[in-house]
ZARO-21351 format. One record per atom (N, C-alpha, C): atom name; y, z, x. Coordinates in steps of 0.001 Angstrom, whole numbers, plus 500000, padded with zeros to 6 digits. Atoms other than C-alpha are relative to their C-alpha. Last residue first. Example, Ala and Ser with C-alpha at 12.3 -4.5 7.8 and 13.67 -1.06 7.14 Angstrom:
BEGIN
+------+--------+--------+--------+
| tise |      y |      z |      x |
+------+--------+--------+--------+
|    N | 498810 | 499940 | 499180 |
|   CA | 498940 | 507140 | 513670 |
|    C | 501090 | 500730 | 499230 |
|    N | 498810 | 500000 | 500890 |
|   CA | 495500 | 507800 | 512300 |
|    C | 501200 | 500000 | 500900 |
+------+--------+--------+--------+
END
This chain:
BEGIN
+------+--------+--------+--------+
| tise |      y |      z |      x |
+------+--------+--------+--------+
|    N | 500371 | 500613 | 501683 |
|   CA | 253044 | 672058 | 745375 |
|    C | 498696 | 499089 | 500681 |
|    N | 500026 | 501213 | 499723 |
|   CA | 253531 | 674330 | 748715 |
|    C | 499299 | 499093 | 498556 |
|    N | 501388 | 500526 | 500460 |
|   CA | 254354 | 677645 | 747803 |
|    C | 500417 | 498488 | 500063 |
|    N | 499840 | 501252 | 500595 |
|   CA | 256756 | 679632 | 749876 |
|    C | 499118 | 499562 | 499321 |
|    N | 501423 | 501086 | 500430 |
|   CA | 256465 | 683180 | 750880 |
|    C | 500603 | 498538 | 499253 |
|    N | 499779 | 500720 | 501424 |
|   CA | 259242 | 685168 | 752597 |
|    C | 498704 | 499379 | 499979 |
|    N | 501240 | 500557 | 500516 |
|   CA | 259225 | 687620 | 755651 |
|    C | 500377 | 499434 | 498472 |
|    N | 499846 | 500487 | 501293 |
|   CA | 261852 | 688638 | 757690 |
|    C | 499110 | 499273 | 499703 |
|    N | 500750 | 501133 | 500482 |
|   CA | 261645 | 690840 | 760907 |
|    C | 500119 | 499873 | 498493 |
|    N | 499248 | 500111 | 501153 |
|   CA | 263605 | 692862 | 763461 |
|    C | 499136 | 499016 | 499422 |
|    N | 499007 | 501322 | 500259 |
|   CA | 261421 | 693771 | 766200 |
|    C | 500559 | 500183 | 498539 |
|    N | 499036 | 499894 | 501519 |
|   CA | 259981 | 696764 | 767914 |
|    C | 500597 | 498847 | 499924 |
|    N | 498980 | 501294 | 500206 |
|   CA | 257567 | 696598 | 771029 |
|    C | 500685 | 500389 | 498359 |
|    N | 499100 | 499451 | 501105 |
|   CA | 255821 | 700375 | 771428 |
|    C | 501377 | 498820 | 499761 |
|    N | 499220 | 498802 | 499535 |
|   CA | 252665 | 699197 | 772928 |
|    C | 501148 | 500436 | 498810 |
|    N | 499134 | 500068 | 499124 |
|   CA | 252156 | 695672 | 772043 |
|    C | 500449 | 501106 | 500626 |
|    N | 500741 | 500622 | 498803 |
|   CA | 249144 | 695986 | 769849 |
|    C | 500619 | 499687 | 501444 |
|    N | 500944 | 499002 | 499256 |
|   CA | 250912 | 698872 | 768006 |
|    C | 499261 | 498939 | 501006 |
|    N | 501224 | 500832 | 499868 |
|   CA | 253941 | 696466 | 766916 |
|    C | 498854 | 500693 | 500857 |
|    N | 500701 | 499484 | 498493 |
|   CA | 256631 | 698609 | 765635 |
|    C | 498677 | 499430 | 499809 |
|    N | 501640 | 499865 | 499820 |
|   CA | 258505 | 696632 | 762889 |
|    C | 499529 | 500374 | 501331 |
|    N | 500517 | 499776 | 498569 |
|   CA | 262353 | 697247 | 762035 |
|    C | 498438 | 500289 | 500173 |
|    N | 500280 | 501328 | 499709 |
|   CA | 263377 | 696140 | 758554 |
|    C | 499364 | 499742 | 501839 |
|    N | 501261 | 500418 | 500848 |
|   CA | 263562 | 699559 | 757370 |
|    C | 499410 | 498820 | 500264 |
|    N | 499958 | 500400 | 501757 |
|   CA | 265788 | 700598 | 759851 |
|    C | 498947 | 499582 | 499341 |
|    N | 500207 | 498894 | 500815 |
|   CA | 266451 | 701214 | 763841 |
|    C | 499876 | 499259 | 498450 |
|    N | 499846 | 500211 | 501725 |
|   CA | 266707 | 699089 | 766632 |
|    C | 499374 | 500534 | 499390 |
|    N | 498713 | 499868 | 500220 |
|   CA | 267412 | 700292 | 770516 |
|    C | 500096 | 499806 | 498171 |
|    N | 500248 | 498648 | 500491 |
|   CA | 263734 | 700588 | 771228 |
|    C | 501348 | 500225 | 499483 |
|    N | 499461 | 500132 | 501311 |
|   CA | 263651 | 696592 | 771163 |
|    C | 500021 | 501501 | 499448 |
|    N | 500693 | 500179 | 500995 |
|   CA | 261396 | 696870 | 774227 |
|    C | 500235 | 499882 | 498360 |
|    N | 501098 | 500455 | 499333 |
|   CA | 263828 | 696126 | 776799 |
|    C | 498940 | 499592 | 498991 |
|    N | 501159 | 499059 | 499167 |
|   CA | 266526 | 697350 | 774399 |
|    C | 498984 | 498974 | 500572 |
|    N | 501150 | 499543 | 500315 |
|   CA | 268493 | 695695 | 771514 |
|    C | 498749 | 500985 | 500892 |
|    N | 499492 | 499632 | 501324 |
|   CA | 272145 | 695258 | 772606 |
|    C | 498606 | 500497 | 499270 |
|    N | 498860 | 498798 | 500102 |
|   CA | 271556 | 695137 | 776249 |
|    C | 500142 | 500409 | 498459 |
|    N | 500748 | 498768 | 499366 |
|   CA | 268420 | 692799 | 775686 |
|    C | 500699 | 501348 | 500265 |
|    N | 500947 | 499493 | 501041 |
|   CA | 270444 | 690567 | 773636 |
|    C | 499364 | 501265 | 500202 |
|    N | 499257 | 499643 | 501218 |
|   CA | 273288 | 690084 | 776040 |
|    C | 499464 | 500626 | 498839 |
|    N | 499802 | 498608 | 499465 |
|   CA | 270538 | 689845 | 778985 |
|    C | 501043 | 500518 | 498708 |
|    N | 498822 | 499994 | 499025 |
|   CA | 269254 | 686746 | 777271 |
|    C | 500312 | 501417 | 500029 |
|    N | 498770 | 500408 | 500679 |
|   CA | 265895 | 687347 | 775499 |
|    C | 501080 | 500022 | 501258 |
|    N | 498865 | 498996 | 500084 |
|   CA | 262634 | 687615 | 777794 |
|    C | 501341 | 499155 | 499262 |
|    N | 498937 | 499824 | 499350 |
|   CA | 259955 | 684720 | 777591 |
|    C | 500981 | 501079 | 499374 |
|    N | 500275 | 499605 | 498869 |
|   CA | 256606 | 685873 | 776271 |
|    C | 501171 | 499878 | 500910 |
|    N | 501113 | 500818 | 499123 |
|   CA | 256606 | 683775 | 773437 |
|    C | 499820 | 500176 | 501263 |
|    N | 500404 | 501026 | 500858 |
|   CA | 259901 | 685218 | 772421 |
|    C | 498756 | 499382 | 500744 |
|    N | 500614 | 501106 | 499516 |
|   CA | 260520 | 688558 | 773819 |
|    C | 499535 | 499036 | 498980 |
|    N | 499258 | 499952 | 498349 |
|   CA | 262664 | 691408 | 772981 |
|    C | 499428 | 498814 | 500807 |
|    N | 500425 | 499092 | 499565 |
|   CA | 262474 | 690439 | 769043 |
|    C | 499894 | 500148 | 501681 |
|    N | 499304 | 500003 | 498697 |
|   CA | 264284 | 688720 | 766625 |
|    C | 499351 | 501074 | 500638 |
|    N | 499800 | 498741 | 499118 |
|   CA | 261895 | 687771 | 764008 |
|    C | 500621 | 499617 | 500931 |
|    N | 498934 | 500467 | 498998 |
|   CA | 260972 | 684972 | 761189 |
|    C | 500189 | 501725 | 500672 |
|    N | 499843 | 498326 | 499000 |
|   CA | 257806 | 685237 | 759289 |
|    C | 500983 | 499430 | 501010 |
|    N | 499256 | 500742 | 498754 |
|   CA | 257143 | 682279 | 756666 |
|    C | 500682 | 501402 | 500596 |
|    N | 499181 | 499066 | 499736 |
|   CA | 254159 | 683011 | 754283 |
|    C | 500471 | 499583 | 501505 |
|    N | 499814 | 499866 | 498392 |
|   CA | 252419 | 679933 | 752941 |
|    C | 501201 | 501081 | 500257 |
|    N | 498986 | 499423 | 499542 |
|   CA | 251111 | 679659 | 749381 |
|    C | 499982 | 500049 | 501744 |
|    N | 500390 | 498348 | 500034 |
|   CA | 248996 | 677081 | 748212 |
|    C | 501347 | 500555 | 500287 |
|    N | 499190 | 499154 | 501104 |
|   CA | 248829 | 672903 | 748360 |
|    C | 499715 | 501750 | 500167 |
|    N | 500536 | 500279 | 501381 |
|   CA | 247206 | 671493 | 751376 |
|    C | 501225 | 500983 | 499038 |
|    N | 500374 | 498879 | 500340 |
|   CA | 249138 | 670752 | 754844 |
|    C | 499594 | 500172 | 498346 |
|    N | 501494 | 499755 | 500149 |
|   CA | 249536 | 667568 | 755870 |
|    C | 499276 | 501145 | 499508 |
|    N | 500596 | 500901 | 501059 |
|   CA | 252862 | 666953 | 754814 |
|    C | 498650 | 499876 | 500156 |
|    N | 501293 | 499301 | 500553 |
|   CA | 254090 | 670272 | 756455 |
|    C | 499082 | 498923 | 499142 |
|    N | 500492 | 500945 | 500826 |
|   CA | 256821 | 669087 | 758644 |
|    C | 498411 | 500552 | 499463 |
|    N | 501175 | 500051 | 499626 |
|   CA | 259036 | 672195 | 760026 |
|    C | 498912 | 498811 | 499341 |
|    N | 500464 | 500634 | 500941 |
|   CA | 262845 | 672239 | 760317 |
|    C | 498447 | 499614 | 500516 |
|    N | 501240 | 500448 | 499702 |
|   CA | 264355 | 675104 | 762019 |
|    C | 499380 | 499099 | 499023 |
|    N | 500761 | 501234 | 501035 |
|   CA | 267875 | 676110 | 761838 |
|    C | 498796 | 499683 | 500832 |
|    N | 501190 | 500473 | 499311 |
|   CA | 270019 | 678916 | 763530 |
|    C | 499070 | 498990 | 498800 |
|    N | 500805 | 500508 | 500659 |
|   CA | 273331 | 680522 | 763086 |
|    C | 498652 | 499551 | 500521 |
|    N | 500384 | 499161 | 501186 |
|   CA | 275707 | 682981 | 764371 |
|    C | 499077 | 499240 | 499300 |
|    N | 499135 | 499511 | 500739 |
|   CA | 277411 | 680493 | 766649 |
|    C | 499704 | 500794 | 498805 |
|    N | 498911 | 500575 | 499616 |
|   CA | 274483 | 679199 | 767988 |
|    C | 501120 | 499889 | 499171 |
|    N | 498672 | 500046 | 501225 |
|   CA | 271368 | 681059 | 767565 |
|    C | 501161 | 499485 | 500996 |
|    N | 499142 | 499352 | 499678 |
|   CA | 268086 | 679469 | 769348 |
|    C | 501353 | 500268 | 499209 |
|    N | 498989 | 500738 | 499792 |
|   CA | 265136 | 678497 | 768054 |
|    C | 501170 | 501014 | 500242 |
|    N | 499183 | 499323 | 499782 |
|   CA | 261627 | 679351 | 768104 |
|    C | 501195 | 499204 | 499955 |
|    N | 498811 | 500648 | 499093 |
|   CA | 258197 | 677997 | 767091 |
|    C | 501067 | 501021 | 500282 |
|    N | 498937 | 499095 | 499644 |
|   CA | 254896 | 678663 | 765022 |
|    C | 501187 | 499023 | 501074 |
|    N | 498980 | 500718 | 498959 |
|   CA | 252330 | 676910 | 763149 |
|    C | 501081 | 501123 | 500331 |
|    N | 499302 | 499304 | 499129 |
|   CA | 249344 | 677778 | 761099 |
|    C | 501138 | 499070 | 500935 |
|    N | 499985 | 498785 | 500647 |
|   CA | 247071 | 676222 | 758348 |
|    C | 501261 | 501084 | 500546 |
|    N | 499449 | 500219 | 501401 |
|   CA | 247182 | 672710 | 758809 |
|    C | 500256 | 501191 | 499348 |
|    N | 498778 | 500902 | 499960 |
|   CA | 246818 | 672510 | 762848 |
|    C | 500479 | 499903 | 498434 |
|    N | 499041 | 499596 | 500696 |
|   CA | 244337 | 675431 | 762493 |
|    C | 501071 | 499270 | 499933 |
|    N | 499086 | 500870 | 500420 |
|   CA | 240986 | 673791 | 763613 |
|    C | 501168 | 500907 | 499048 |
|    N | 498699 | 499856 | 498954 |
|   CA | 239085 | 676293 | 765330 |
|    C | 501119 | 499397 | 499795 |
|    N | 500088 | 501250 | 498670 |
|   CA | 236361 | 676408 | 762725 |
|    C | 501281 | 500552 | 500766 |
|    N | 500564 | 499829 | 498702 |
|   CA | 235597 | 679470 | 760569 |
|    C | 500059 | 499191 | 500884 |
|    N | 500730 | 500688 | 499199 |
|   CA | 238410 | 679728 | 758326 |
|    C | 499245 | 500180 | 500755 |
|    N | 501450 | 500481 | 500742 |
|   CA | 239251 | 682169 | 755380 |
|    C | 499360 | 499249 | 501021 |
|    N | 500775 | 498667 | 499135 |
|   CA | 242155 | 683667 | 757747 |
|    C | 498581 | 499718 | 499225 |
|    N | 500471 | 499732 | 498687 |
|   CA | 244076 | 680642 | 757356 |
|    C | 499024 | 500831 | 500515 |
|    N | 501640 | 500511 | 499578 |
|   CA | 243459 | 679471 | 753833 |
|    C | 499794 | 500468 | 501422 |
|    N | 501124 | 498982 | 500707 |
|   CA | 246697 | 681341 | 752498 |
|    C | 498911 | 499689 | 500465 |
|    N | 500442 | 500061 | 501244 |
|   CA | 248923 | 679388 | 754847 |
|    C | 498711 | 500948 | 499611 |
|    N | 501445 | 499586 | 500330 |
|   CA | 250683 | 681104 | 757828 |
|    C | 499650 | 499381 | 498412 |
|    N | 500487 | 500362 | 501337 |
|   CA | 253933 | 679875 | 759334 |
|    C | 498623 | 500249 | 499717 |
|    N | 501270 | 500564 | 499840 |
|   CA | 255774 | 681408 | 762094 |
|    C | 499651 | 500058 | 498384 |
|    N | 500378 | 500166 | 501331 |
|   CA | 259362 | 681774 | 763210 |
|    C | 498518 | 499614 | 500297 |
|    N | 501563 | 500466 | 499715 |
|   CA | 260611 | 683191 | 766751 |
|    C | 499990 | 499735 | 498201 |
|    N | 501049 | 499647 | 501060 |
|   CA | 264317 | 683550 | 767069 |
|    C | 498726 | 499402 | 499682 |
|    N | 501042 | 500584 | 500452 |
|   CA | 265871 | 683432 | 770395 |
|    C | 499432 | 500449 | 498946 |
|    N | 501439 | 499226 | 500203 |
|   CA | 269185 | 684732 | 771384 |
|    C | 499143 | 499165 | 499207 |
|    N | 500996 | 500114 | 499033 |
|   CA | 271337 | 682268 | 772891 |
|    C | 498849 | 500840 | 499378 |
|    N | 500296 | 501501 | 499860 |
|   CA | 274618 | 683026 | 770886 |
|    C | 498751 | 500271 | 501308 |
|    N | 499478 | 500854 | 498687 |
|   CA | 274641 | 686987 | 770648 |
|    C | 499392 | 498561 | 499871 |
|    N | 500387 | 500161 | 498635 |
|   CA | 273157 | 688386 | 767443 |
|    C | 500815 | 498984 | 500749 |
|    N | 499044 | 499574 | 499070 |
|   CA | 275364 | 688542 | 764264 |
|    C | 499538 | 500337 | 501366 |
|    N | 500139 | 498853 | 499353 |
|   CA | 272577 | 686555 | 762380 |
|    C | 501295 | 500563 | 501030 |
|    N | 499058 | 499607 | 499470 |
|   CA | 272564 | 683503 | 760137 |
|    C | 499557 | 501263 | 500678 |
|    N | 499445 | 498542 | 500047 |
|   CA | 269746 | 681551 | 759097 |
|    C | 501125 | 500250 | 500557 |
|    N | 498645 | 499956 | 499451 |
|   CA | 268204 | 678299 | 757967 |
|    C | 500229 | 501275 | 499702 |
|    N | 499649 | 498699 | 499432 |
|   CA | 264502 | 677354 | 757747 |
|    C | 501225 | 500025 | 500515 |
|    N | 498762 | 499946 | 499204 |
|   CA | 263814 | 674005 | 756128 |
|    C | 500194 | 501402 | 500071 |
|    N | 499341 | 498761 | 500394 |
|   CA | 260397 | 673363 | 754971 |
|    C | 500968 | 499996 | 500879 |
|    N | 499180 | 499363 | 498934 |
|   CA | 259535 | 669669 | 754757 |
|    C | 500192 | 501482 | 500014 |
|    N | 500828 | 499305 | 499637 |
|   CA | 257008 | 668593 | 752081 |
|    C | 500399 | 500360 | 501672 |
|    N | 501241 | 500741 | 499940 |
|   CA | 259453 | 667618 | 749657 |
|    C | 498770 | 500622 | 500636 |
|    N | 499304 | 501278 | 500487 |
|   CA | 262497 | 669757 | 750376 |
|    C | 498888 | 498958 | 500184 |
|    N | 501021 | 501420 | 500017 |
|   CA | 260694 | 673297 | 750707 |
|    C | 500846 | 498873 | 499263 |
|    N | 500022 | 500820 | 500862 |
|   CA | 263213 | 675994 | 751480 |
|    C | 499403 | 498684 | 500058 |
|    N | 501124 | 501168 | 499796 |
|   CA | 263392 | 679094 | 753677 |
|    C | 499870 | 499146 | 498715 |
|    N | 500103 | 500492 | 501250 |
|   CA | 266531 | 681226 | 753922 |
|    C | 498921 | 499129 | 500177 |
|    N | 500808 | 501111 | 500064 |
|   CA | 267008 | 683806 | 756381 |
|    C | 499802 | 499352 | 498787 |
|    N | 499867 | 500725 | 501207 |
|   CA | 269780 | 686443 | 757134 |
|    C | 499029 | 498624 | 500148 |
|    N | 500736 | 500982 | 500126 |
|   CA | 269215 | 688827 | 759982 |
|    C | 499662 | 499205 | 498819 |
|    N | 500552 | 500471 | 501096 |
|   CA | 271568 | 691528 | 760689 |
|    C | 499542 | 498550 | 500311 |
|    N | 500721 | 501259 | 499102 |
|   CA | 272357 | 693917 | 763778 |
|    C | 499414 | 499167 | 498762 |
|    N | 501063 | 500757 | 500947 |
|   CA | 274305 | 696966 | 762544 |
|    C | 499676 | 498355 | 500862 |
|    N | 499866 | 500616 | 501132 |
|   CA | 276422 | 698950 | 765430 |
|    C | 498495 | 499095 | 499312 |
|    N | 498645 | 500497 | 500119 |
|   CA | 276598 | 699752 | 769175 |
|    C | 500286 | 499292 | 498433 |
|    N | 498927 | 498989 | 499606 |
|   CA | 273784 | 702164 | 769168 |
|    C | 501292 | 499270 | 499919 |
|    N | 500049 | 500020 | 498868 |
|   CA | 271608 | 699735 | 766770 |
|    C | 500736 | 501062 | 500944 |
|    N | 498881 | 499067 | 499081 |
|   CA | 271122 | 699845 | 763575 |
|    C | 499455 | 499929 | 501343 |
|    N | 500395 | 498861 | 498972 |
|   CA | 268912 | 697096 | 761931 |
|    C | 501234 | 500703 | 500545 |
|    N | 498783 | 499583 | 498996 |
|   CA | 269376 | 694718 | 759147 |
|    C | 499260 | 501189 | 500534 |
|    N | 500615 | 498412 | 499533 |
|   CA | 267182 | 692329 | 757024 |
|    C | 500887 | 500559 | 500973 |
|    N | 499277 | 499431 | 499126 |
|   CA | 268238 | 689771 | 754572 |
|    C | 499325 | 501272 | 500679 |
|    N | 499934 | 498656 | 499685 |
|   CA | 265880 | 687346 | 752774 |
|    C | 500985 | 500581 | 501073 |
|    N | 498996 | 499736 | 498928 |
|   CA | 266257 | 684238 | 751097 |
|    C | 499378 | 501568 | 500157 |
|    N | 499732 | 498872 | 500050 |
|   CA | 263583 | 682297 | 749143 |
|    C | 500897 | 500634 | 501229 |
|    N | 498787 | 499713 | 499199 |
|   CA | 262634 | 678970 | 748312 |
|    C | 500034 | 501295 | 499722 |
|    N | 500134 | 500963 | 499251 |
|   CA | 259495 | 677312 | 746334 |
|    C | 501430 | 500219 | 501186 |
|    N | 498856 | 500572 | 499743 |
|   CA | 258471 | 680322 | 744451 |
|    C | 499924 | 498738 | 501096 |
|    N | 499694 | 501327 | 500109 |
|   CA | 255111 | 680637 | 742768 |
|    C | 501516 | 499645 | 500173 |
|    N | 499134 | 499855 | 501063 |
|   CA | 253836 | 684007 | 743952 |
|    C | 500315 | 498409 | 500067 |
|    N | 500161 | 501214 | 500300 |
|   CA | 250597 | 685049 | 746049 |
|    C | 501431 | 499853 | 498864 |
|    N | 499167 | 499825 | 501523 |
|   CA | 251099 | 687435 | 748668 |
|    C | 499767 | 498562 | 499445 |
|    N | 499917 | 501353 | 500895 |
|   CA | 248749 | 688009 | 751564 |
|    C | 500444 | 500226 | 498761 |
|    N | 500233 | 499841 | 501390 |
|   CA | 250351 | 690795 | 753756 |
|    C | 499754 | 498552 | 499438 |
|    N | 499022 | 500375 | 501232 |
|   CA | 250050 | 690017 | 757486 |
|    C | 499176 | 500041 | 498737 |
|    N | 500748 | 499814 | 501300 |
|   CA | 248761 | 691380 | 760580 |
|    C | 501138 | 499724 | 498752 |
|    N | 498837 | 499638 | 500939 |
|   CA | 250380 | 689680 | 763763 |
|    C | 498868 | 500566 | 498963 |
|    N | 498996 | 500313 | 499994 |
|   CA | 249075 | 688778 | 767134 |
|    C | 500914 | 501205 | 498672 |
|    N | 499683 | 498848 | 499089 |
|   CA | 245649 | 689851 | 767153 |
|    C | 501490 | 500288 | 500399 |
|    N | 499930 | 498755 | 500568 |
|   CA | 245230 | 688086 | 764065 |
|    C | 500080 | 501216 | 500863 |
|    N | 499142 | 499742 | 501112 |
|   CA | 246608 | 684925 | 765427 |
|    C | 500111 | 501366 | 499402 |
|    N | 498635 | 499926 | 499258 |
|   CA | 244697 | 684796 | 768603 |
|    C | 500835 | 500339 | 498940 |
|    N | 500194 | 499072 | 499244 |
|   CA | 241377 | 685039 | 766527 |
|    C | 501349 | 500650 | 500623 |
|    N | 499978 | 499015 | 501013 |
|   CA | 242423 | 682281 | 763948 |
|    C | 500092 | 501479 | 501010 |
|    N | 501261 | 499098 | 500357 |
|   CA | 242444 | 679897 | 766968 |
|    C | 500387 | 501123 | 499282 |
|    N | 501478 | 500551 | 500080 |
|   CA | 244509 | 677015 | 767734 |
|    C | 499072 | 500876 | 499664 |
|    N | 500796 | 498904 | 499452 |
|   CA | 248225 | 677639 | 766762 |
|    C | 498474 | 499125 | 500075 |
|    N | 501259 | 499794 | 500847 |
|   CA | 250442 | 674681 | 766468 |
|    C | 499045 | 500822 | 500799 |
|    N | 501491 | 499986 | 499717 |
|   CA | 253530 | 674952 | 768459 |
|    C | 499119 | 500284 | 498676 |
|    N | 501136 | 499680 | 501111 |
|   CA | 257049 | 673974 | 767436 |
|    C | 498651 | 499960 | 500851 |
|    N | 501290 | 500064 | 499130 |
|   CA | 260100 | 674152 | 769811 |
|    C | 499145 | 500288 | 498781 |
+------+--------+--------+--------+
END
């Protein structure tokens, strides 16, 4: 599922991003969290093939787990208009057999750096995770522990396992 975002104000309220500039076109990020029943990992790889971004990942989260992804172009936060169709996108994918895949067409996006944000969190766009995932991570992600676990102040004590990468659109 893909959604194009329509207001920078909404996105700023959801996440605070570190703007980075580097010349890579692909990256792999492994992030892990400890849970009461063991370690939970999220390995994600983002690669540009032409103007299509392929996000491929593996996790030991149960099948049906929803993984969210978001893309932010470097020009997003400098926009004065409500038109963000070529600077931001978001969506979600379901884990099947320990894997997930998303393809995003960026053919109308300008050259520049794009942040790829991937997360496993208690709710995906307001939809709760399946019961097996909630049992593993907690209602608010409170069972997640580790350096890749982010607490979101705007949402109270919500915790999520986050992977971030930068790709460069030529």
